[in-house]
N, C-alpha and C positions, 0 to 999 in steps of 0.2 A: 307501507313496508318497502324497504330498499330491495334492489335486485339481489345484492349479496346476501342479505338476511333471508330472502325468499329461497335462494339456492341452497343455503345451509339447512333451512327447514325441510326442503324437499329431500336433501341428502339424508338427513336424520330419519325421516319417515320411511324412505326407500330402504335404507340399511336395516332399520328395525324390522320392517315387514319381511324382507327376505331372510334375515337372521332368525326371526321367530319361527318362520316356516321350516328352516333347517333344524332348529332346536326340536321342533315337534317330531320330525323324521328321526333325529338322533335318539330321542328318548324312546320312541317305539322300537327302533332297530336294536339299541343297546339292551333293552329289556328282553326282546325276542331272542337275540343271539345268546345272551347270558343264560336264559332259562333253557333253551334248546341245547346249547353247548354243554351245559351242566348235565342235563338229562341224558344226552347222547354220548357224553364222555369225549367231546371233541375239543382238543386243546387249541386247534387252529381257529375254531369258531369263537371260543372264549377269548382268544387273543384279538380277534376282530371286534368282539364286544368291547374290549378295553379301548381299542382304537376309536370306536364310535363314542365312547364316554369322553375321550380326550377331545373329540369334535364338539361335544356338548360344553366342555370347559371353555374352549376357544370361542364358542358362540357367545357365552357370557362375557368374555373379554371384549369382544367387538361391541356388544350392546352397551357395556359400561363406558367403553372408550370413545364411541362416536360423539357423545355429547361434548367431550373435551377437545377432540382434534378438529371439530367444526367450529369451535368458538373463534370469533374474529380477533385480530391483533389488538393488543392493548399496550399501555405504558410499560407493563412488566414484561410482556412478550411481544416486542414490536414486529417480529417476523411471523407472528401467529403461533398456533399450537399444533401445526401439522406434524411435527416430529413425534408427537404422541402415537401417531399411526405406526411409525417404525418401531417404537417401544413395544406396542401391542403385538405387531407382527413378529418381532424377535422373541417375545414371550411365548407366542404360539409355536414358533419353530423349536424353541428349547423344550417346550412341553412334549412336542412330537418326538424329539430326540430321546427324551427320558422314557417315553412309552416304548419306542423302538428297542431301546437297550433292555428294558424289562422283559418284553416279549421274546427277544432273541436269546436272552439268558435262560429263561424257562424252557424254551424249545430245545436249546443245546443240551441242557441237563437231561431232558427226557430222552433225547437221542443217545446220550451216553449210557443211560440206563438200558435202553434197547440193545446197544452194542455189548453191554455186560450180561445179556441173556434174559432180560425182562421181556415178558410177552405183552405187547400193547393191545388194547381192546379196540375193535373196529367201531367207529361212531355209527349212530343210527342214520338211516337214509334221509330222514326229515331234515337233518342238519344241512344236507346238500342244497335243498330247495330254499332254505333260509338264506344261504350264502348267495344264491342267484337273485333273490328278491333284493338283497342288500346292494348288489352291483347296479341293478336298474334304478333303485330309489336314490342312491347316493350320486349317481351320474346326473339324474334330473336336478337334484339340489345343487350340484356343482355348476351346471349350466346357468341356472337362474341366478345364483349368487355372483358368478363371474360377469354376467351381463350388467348387473348393478355396479359392480366394482369398476368395470371399464367406463361406465357412464360418468362416474364421479371421480375417476382416477384414484381410487382408494387402495393403497398398498395393503392395509390391514385386512380389508374385506377380500381382496384378491388372495391374500395368504390363506384366509379362511376357506375360500372357494377351493384352492388347491388342497387344503386339508380334507375337504369333502371328496375331491377326486382321488386322493391317495387312499381314502377309505374304500371307494368303489374299486380301484385297481387292486388293492390288497385282498378284496373279497374274491377276486378271480382265482388266484392260486389256492385259496381256501376251498373254493368250490371244486377245483380240479383234484386237490388232495382228498377231499371227502368222497368224490366220485371213485377214485382209485381204491380208497380204503373200503368202500362198500362193495364194489364189484370184485375186488381181489383182497380178501381179508388178510392174506399173508403179507400184504404191503400196508398194514394198518399204521406202521410207523411214518407213512407219508403224511399223516395228519400233522406230526411234529415238523416235518420238512416244510409243509405249507405255512406253519406258524413262523418258521425261521425266514422264509421268503417274504412273508408279510412284514417282518421287522426291518428287512433291507429296503423294501418299498417305502416304509414310513421314514426311515433314516434319510433316504434320498430326498423325500419331500421336505423334511425338516431343514436340510442344508439349503435347498432351493428357496426356502422362506427366510432363513436367518441371514444368508449372505447379502441379499439386497438391503435388508434392514440395517445391517452393520454398515454397509456402504453409505446409506443415507445418513445415519447417525454420525458418521465420521466425515461427512461432506465430500464424499468421493465424486469425481467428475462423472456426469451422466453421459454415456456414449452417444455421440451425434448431436447432443443438445447445443453445445457451444457453436458447432458449425451452423445450426439453424439460426441461432441468434446473430452470428456474424453475417449471414446471408441477408437477413432483414436490414441490419444496420448499413451494409454496403449499398443496398438498393435505395437508400435515402438521398435526396438531393442535398448537395453540400458536403457529403461525407467522402473523403478521398482515401481513407484507410481505416482499418479496424484491427486491433490486436489485444492481447492480454484478456481474452474472453474466458470467463469462468462461470460455471453453472453449478448449482447444488439444489437438491430436492428438499422440499418442506411438505411432507404429506402428499397431497394430490397435486401440488403445483411446484413450480421451479422459481428460483431467484437467480438473477444474472448480474455480473459485474463485467464491464468492458470499457476499453479506451477507444475513442473515435478521433480521427484526425480531420481537421477542417483547414481551409485556406488561411495562411498566416496573415493575410490582409484584412480579415474580418475583425470587427470590434468584439470586445468581451460579450456584449449583449447579444450580438448576432450568433456567436459561437454557442452561447448558453441556450438560445432559442432552438438551435439545431439539436443540441443535446436533449431537450425536452421532446422534440419531435421524434427522435430516435427511440427514446424511452416509451412514448405512447405507441409507436408503431410496433415495437417488440411485444408490448402487453396485449395489443389487439390483433396480433398475427395468427392467433389460433395454435400456438406451439406450446401452450401450457405454462408460460412465464407470467407470474403474477406481478412481479416488480423487477426493475432493472436499475442499477446504479451506473450512470454513464459519465465517464471522465472525458472531457473535451480537451484536446491538445492541438497545437499547430502542426500541420502535416508537412511532409517533405516537399521541397520545390524541385522541379526538373530544371537542371542547368545544362546548357549546351556550350561546349568550348571548342575553339579552333586552335590547334597547335601547329606550329611551323618552325623549321630550322633550316638555315642555309650555310651552316658552318659544320665541317666534319669533326667528329663522327655524327652526322645528322640523325641517323636512326637511334643511336644511343641517347642523344639528348631528348628525343621524343619519348623514349621508353622511361627515362629518369623523371621527366616532367609528369608523365601519366602516373607513374608509381607514387610520386610525391603528392599529387592531388588526391589519390586514393586513400592517403593517410590523413586527410583532413578530418577533424572530429565530426561526428554525426553526418558523415557523407558516404554514400554507397555508389560504387561503380555500376553502371547499367549496360553500356555498350560502347564500342569504338569502331570506326570505319577502318578499312584497309588503308595503309600508308600509300600516298601517291605523290609523284614528282610533278611540280608545276613551274612555269616560267615566273621569274620575279616581276612584280607589278609596281610601277612608280618608284623604282630605285635609281640611284645615280648611275651614270653610264659605266663607271669603273667596276660596279658590282653586278652587272647584268649577267655575267657568266656564272654567278653563284645561284644555282637553282634551289628551290625550296622543296623539302619533303613536308607534306601537310597531312593532317589527320583530324577528324572530328570525333569528339568523345562526349558522352552523355552521362550525367551523374544525378542522383537524388540527394538533396542535402537539407538539413534543418538550420544551416547557417543563414544569416541574412545576407543580402546581396553585397553590402559594403565589406562585411567581414570576409566573405568568400573572395571578393576581388582583392582585398589586401593580402590575403594568404597566397593568392594566385601570383601577385607581383613579387612576393617573397621567394616563391619558387623560381621565377625568372632571374631574380638577383642572385640566388644561391647557385644557379647554373651558369653564371657569368655573362648575363645578357649585356651586350654593348649598346649604350644609348647615345654615344657621342655623335653618331652620324644618322640622320633621319632616313629610315628605310634602307639602312645599310646592312652589314653583317648581323645575323641574329643567331646566337647559340640556341636560343629558344624564344619563341614569341607566342604568348597565350592570350587569346581574346575571348571574353565572355560574350558569346553571340546572343544568348537568350537566357533569361532568368524567370521561369514560370510565366512567360508571356507578359511580364510587367513592362510598362512603357515609362521611361524616365528621361527627363531632359537635363538631369544633373550633369554639369560639365565634367565632373570627375567620374561619373558612372552613367553613361548614356546607354539606354536599353530600348529596343534591341540594338546591337552593335551596328552602326550605320554602314561602315565599309564592308564588314564581313558578310552582311546580308545581300550585298551586291555581287559577291564572288561565287562563281559556279562551283569551284572546288570546295566551297563550304556548304552551300545550299543543297547541292546534289547529294553528297553523302549524308547530310542531315535528313533529307526527305527519305532516303533509302533506309536509314536506321529506324526512323519512325514507322515506316511501312513494315519492316521486319518485326519490330516490337509489337505493332498492332496485330499482326498475324499470330505472333506467339501468344498474345493475351487472349 
């Protein structure tokens, strides 16, 4: 027997055991409340008896449903049958709402009769003790049912547990109303007030059950679950980013969809392997995710640029160049160093008086190195860079200092940039920016 089948078998047995125990208590309490409420003339206790009967109905719903929602996935239902739990939970909540409406309507009509001059009869004292027994018994059933629901993450069983708790809580105002009615017969109408309060308790319990069931059936985002999935994915070796994380509930488990980013230099097979590792890690992380669909895509590359200008207006040329690079597709500005003035290096004698304004900027991009470099040279050309004199006047000079740490001996795209990496006005600001970004992260 596989572990999954064994777990399902254990769940069915545990759910049946605790639900049958709850049914036995509900049958006994329903009969006791109905008989004593009828004999004592207590509308509140009769209303509580109806509430216990509704508990009995939902117990049947859980017993019938557990066989279906624990069934494994198949060709017809590839995601499993877990949403049947939500259907059962919603049915329980709607049943509770209907009970609440009926009880509230009857109690309201009785209070209107009293307001019209009718004399309400005080219920017998024995009804009070029945209500007390109901509080104790249903609280015990609630606790045992909730423990099993938490163990198997069963929304339907948890809904049934809260149905038991609502029965226990609703018996408290019944007991209080009966106590007042017995010790102060002039306030016998409090019995109807108790019934009205019971209806409000039941209505609140119904909403608390129906709301999450509707959210599950409509694939609403589960609060905090996507963040847990992203945290696991980002901790995996080879994953540089994670986004578009979505989670939805299927009964007692969750399903997730996410995009992870890996290095662009990886082969398709290597990226695929990382995707499988992420999926397995999420499933085994203990966060309730039964399956995950992982989309692997190339991640952004960190690009470091050195910008310089020795032709006035120098600062304006730097700003225009930086703005142009920020508009590259799939490229995001990260940080830029303060502008600083430096002496020209290796320039002809007649241009030595033209000091440079320099700046280092960092970007994240999905463009490949050659595409980025070509766009960079287009910016230089658009800003009127002079190329007739080597190391002469420069309206703007942009060097790609680094592209994701890649080393390239291509004559047209040498990386890292050989001259820029030897210059203090490039390396010093770059190191300072990386330090600041590291502290910020």
